[in-house]
DSSP file (Angstrom, degrees, kcal/mol; ACC not computed):
  #  RESIDUE AA STRUCTURE BP1 BP2  ACC     N-H-->O    O-->H-N    N-H-->O    O-->H-N    TCO  KAPPA ALPHA  PHI   PSI    X-CA   Y-CA   Z-CA
    1    1 A M              0   0    0      0, 0.0     2,-0.4     0, 0.0     8,-0.0   0.000 360.0 360.0 360.0 149.4  246.8  255.0  -94.4
    2    2 A R  E     -A   10   0A   0      8,-3.1     8,-2.6     0, 0.0     2,-0.6  -0.943 360.0-138.3-115.9 140.8  248.2  255.7  -97.9
    3    3 A K  E     -A    9   0A   0     -2,-0.4     6,-0.2     6,-0.2     2,-0.1  -0.884  19.1-148.9-101.3 122.5  251.9  256.7  -98.4
    4    4 A L    >   -     0   0    0      4,-3.2     3,-2.1    -2,-0.6    31,-0.3  -0.324  31.4-100.7 -84.5 169.7  252.5  259.5 -100.9
    5    5 A I  T 3  S+     0   0    0     29,-2.7    30,-0.1     1,-0.3    -1,-0.1   0.696 125.1  57.2 -66.4 -17.2  255.5  259.9 -103.1
    6    6 A N  T 3  S-     0   0    0     28,-0.3    -1,-0.3     2,-0.1     3,-0.1   0.249 120.9-110.7 -93.3  12.7  256.9  262.5 -100.7
    7    7 A N  S <  S+     0   0    0     -3,-2.1     2,-0.2     1,-0.3    -2,-0.1   0.413  74.1 138.4  72.8   2.0  256.6  259.9  -97.9
    8    8 A K        -     0   0    0     -5,-0.1    -4,-3.2     1,-0.0     2,-0.4  -0.524  48.2-136.5 -72.6 144.0  253.8  261.7  -96.2
    9    9 A K  E     -A    3   0A   0     -6,-0.2    -6,-0.2    -2,-0.2    -1,-0.0  -0.884  22.3-175.7-105.0 135.4  251.0  259.4  -94.9
   10   10 A V  E     -A    2   0A   0     -8,-2.6    -8,-3.1    -2,-0.4     2,-0.1  -0.952  29.3-102.4-129.0 148.5  247.3  260.4  -95.4
   11   11 A P        -     0   0    0      0, 0.0     2,-0.5     0, 0.0    -8,-0.0  -0.365  26.4-139.0 -71.5 147.7  244.2  258.6  -94.2
   12   12 A E        -     0   0    0     -2,-0.1     2,-0.1     2,-0.0     0, 0.0  -0.913  19.1-131.6-104.7 132.0  242.1  256.5  -96.6
   13   13 A L        -     0   0    0     -2,-0.5     4,-0.0     1,-0.1     0, 0.0  -0.373  11.7-126.6 -78.1 159.9  238.3  256.8  -96.3
   14   14 A K  S    S+     0   0    0      1,-0.1    -1,-0.1    -2,-0.1    -2,-0.0   0.820  95.5  32.5 -74.4 -31.5  236.0  253.8  -96.0
   15   15 A K  S    S-     0   0    0      1,-0.0    -1,-0.1     0, 0.0    -2,-0.1  -0.932  91.2-105.6-126.2 149.3  233.9  255.0  -99.0
   16   16 A P        -     0   0    0      0, 0.0     2,-0.3     0, 0.0    -2,-0.1  -0.333  31.1-151.1 -69.2 155.0  234.8  257.0 -102.1
   17   17 A V        -     0   0    0     -4,-0.0     2,-0.4    -2,-0.0    -4,-0.0  -0.898  16.1-115.1-122.7 155.1  233.9  260.7 -102.5
   18   18 A N        -     0   0    0     -2,-0.3     2,-0.5     2,-0.0     0, 0.0  -0.760  21.1-162.9 -89.1 134.5  233.2  262.8 -105.6
   19   19 A L        -     0   0    0     -2,-0.4     2,-0.4     2,-0.0    -2,-0.0  -0.988  15.8-167.7-114.4 124.4  235.6  265.6 -106.4
   20   20 A T        -     0   0    0     -2,-0.5     2,-0.5     2,-0.0    -2,-0.0  -0.919  16.4-166.7-121.9 137.7  234.0  268.0 -108.9
   21   21 A I        -     0   0    0     -2,-0.4     2,-0.6     2,-0.1    -2,-0.0  -0.988   7.8-161.7-119.5 120.9  235.5  270.8 -111.0
   22   22 A L        +     0   0    0     -2,-0.5     2,-0.3     3,-0.0    -2,-0.0  -0.912  30.0 148.3-101.0 123.0  233.0  273.3 -112.6
   23   23 A T        -     0   0    0     -2,-0.6    -2,-0.1     1,-0.1     0, 0.0  -0.994  52.1-146.2-153.2 152.7  234.7  275.2 -115.4
   24   24 A K  S    S+     0   0    0     -2,-0.3    -1,-0.1     1,-0.2    -2,-0.0   0.461 102.9  48.6 -93.7  -5.4  234.1  276.8 -118.8
   25   25 A C    >   +     0   0    0      1,-0.1     3,-1.5    -3,-0.0    -1,-0.2  -0.627  62.6 167.3-134.9  74.6  237.6  275.9 -119.9
   26   26 A P  G >   +     0   0    0      0, 0.0     3,-1.7     0, 0.0    16,-0.3   0.783  69.4  68.0 -63.6 -28.6  238.2  272.2 -119.1
   27   27 A L  G 3  S+     0   0    0      1,-0.3    15,-0.1    16,-0.1    -2,-0.0   0.598  89.3  65.5 -72.1  -7.9  241.3  271.8 -121.2
   28   28 A K  G <  S+     0   0    0     -3,-1.5     2,-0.3    13,-0.1    -1,-0.3   0.546  87.7  93.4 -85.3  -5.7  243.3  274.1 -118.9
   29   29 A W    <   +     0   0    0     -3,-1.7    13,-2.3    -4,-0.2     2,-0.3  -0.688  44.6 170.9 -98.1 140.2  243.0  271.5 -116.0
   30   30 A Q  E     -B   41   0B   0     -2,-0.3     2,-0.3    11,-0.2    11,-0.2  -0.967  13.6-157.3-133.7 152.2  245.4  268.8 -115.0
   31   31 A I  E     -B   40   0B   0      9,-2.3     9,-2.9    -2,-0.3     2,-0.4  -0.966   4.3-153.4-127.7 150.2  245.3  266.6 -111.9
   32   32 A R  E     -B   39   0B   0     -2,-0.3     2,-0.8     7,-0.2     7,-0.2  -0.986  14.1-136.4-125.7 130.9  248.2  264.7 -110.3
   33   33 A D     >  -     0   0    0      5,-3.0     4,-3.0    -2,-0.4     5,-0.2  -0.774  13.8-160.4 -83.0 112.0  247.9  261.5 -108.2
   34   34 A L  T  4 S+     0   0    0     -2,-0.8   -29,-2.7     1,-0.2   -28,-0.3   0.545  87.2  54.2 -76.3  -5.6  250.2  262.2 -105.2
   35   35 A E  T  4 S+     0   0    0    -31,-0.3    -1,-0.2   -30,-0.1   -32,-0.0   0.839 125.8  18.0 -90.0 -40.8  250.5  258.5 -104.5
   36   36 A T  T  4 S-     0   0    0      2,-0.1    -2,-0.2    -3,-0.1     3,-0.1   0.659  94.3-126.5-104.8 -20.7  251.6  257.3 -107.9
   37   37 A G     <  +     0   0    0     -4,-3.0    -3,-0.1     1,-0.3     2,-0.1   0.417  57.4 147.9  86.3  -1.8  252.8  260.5 -109.5
   38   38 A K        -     0   0    0     -5,-0.2    -5,-3.0    -6,-0.1     2,-0.4  -0.399  34.8-150.3 -69.9 144.1  250.6  260.0 -112.6
   39   39 A V  E     -BC  32  55B   0     16,-0.5    16,-3.1    -7,-0.2     2,-0.4  -0.937   8.6-163.1-118.2 139.1  249.3  263.2 -114.2
   40   40 A Y  E     -BC  31  54B   0     -9,-2.9    -9,-2.3    -2,-0.4     2,-0.4  -0.950   7.8-147.3-124.8 142.7  246.0  263.4 -116.1
   41   41 A Q  E     -BC  30  53B   0     12,-3.1    12,-2.6    -2,-0.4   -11,-0.2  -0.890  26.1-115.1-107.0 136.2  244.7  266.1 -118.5
   42   42 A A  E     - C   0  52B   0    -13,-2.3    10,-0.2    -2,-0.4     9,-0.1  -0.430  21.7-162.2 -65.7 144.7  241.0  267.0 -118.8
   43   43 A T        -     0   0    0      8,-2.2    -1,-0.1     2,-0.2     9,-0.1   0.664  31.7-121.9-102.8 -21.7  239.5  266.1 -122.1
   44   44 A G        +     0   0    0      7,-0.5     2,-0.1     1,-0.3     7,-0.1   0.345  66.3 137.9  90.4  -5.8  236.4  268.3 -122.1
   45   45 A S        -     0   0    0      5,-0.4    -1,-0.3     1,-0.1    -2,-0.2  -0.448  47.6-155.2 -72.0 145.5  234.2  265.2 -122.5
   46   46 A L        +     0   0    0     -2,-0.1     2,-0.3    -3,-0.1    -1,-0.1   0.528  63.4 108.0 -93.4  -9.7  231.0  264.9 -120.5
   47   47 A E  S >  S-     0   0    0      3,-0.2     3,-2.0     1,-0.1     4,-0.2  -0.542  80.4-108.7 -75.8 129.5  231.0  261.1 -120.6
   48   48 A L  T 3  S+     0   0    0     -2,-0.3    -1,-0.1     1,-0.3    -2,-0.1  -0.271 102.9  17.1 -57.2 138.9  231.9  259.4 -117.3
   49   49 A Y  T 3  S+     0   0    0      1,-0.1    -1,-0.3    -3,-0.1    -2,-0.1   0.457 115.7  74.0  73.2   4.8  235.3  257.8 -117.3
   50   50 A K    <   +     0   0    0     -3,-2.0    -5,-0.4    -5,-0.1    -2,-0.2   0.198  67.2  90.7-123.3  12.7  236.3  259.8 -120.4
   51   51 A Q  S    S+     0   0    0     -4,-0.2    -8,-2.2     1,-0.1    -7,-0.5   0.676  89.7  39.8 -83.5 -17.9  236.8  263.2 -118.7
   52   52 A W  E     -C   42   0B   0    -10,-0.2   -10,-0.2    -9,-0.1    -1,-0.1  -0.993  63.2-167.8-133.8 138.5  240.5  262.6 -117.9
   53   53 A K  E     -C   41   0B   0    -12,-2.6   -12,-3.1    -2,-0.4     2,-0.1  -0.976  30.4-110.3-123.2 141.8  243.3  261.1 -120.0
   54   54 A P  E     -C   40   0B   0      0, 0.0     2,-0.6     0, 0.0   -14,-0.3  -0.409  22.9-136.6 -68.4 143.3  246.7  260.2 -118.6
   55   55 A I  E      C   39   0B   0    -16,-3.1   -16,-0.5     1,-0.1     0, 0.0  -0.901 360.0 360.0 -98.6 123.9  249.7  262.2 -119.7
   56   56 A K              0   0    0     -2,-0.6    -1,-0.1   -18,-0.1   -16,-0.0   0.446 360.0 360.0 -94.1 360.0  252.6  260.0 -120.6
């Protein structure tokens, strides 16, 4: 189990899964890690591991 910043517990899977967003406007997207509170902004890059940058 993982504990989120709101103290809710959620199950952890044995294997990772892909989460995909298909969009014509990537720069409008942000994601938030509910475990750490970190927020990431989409970059518009197609290169793996360069599609999201952390917002400080």
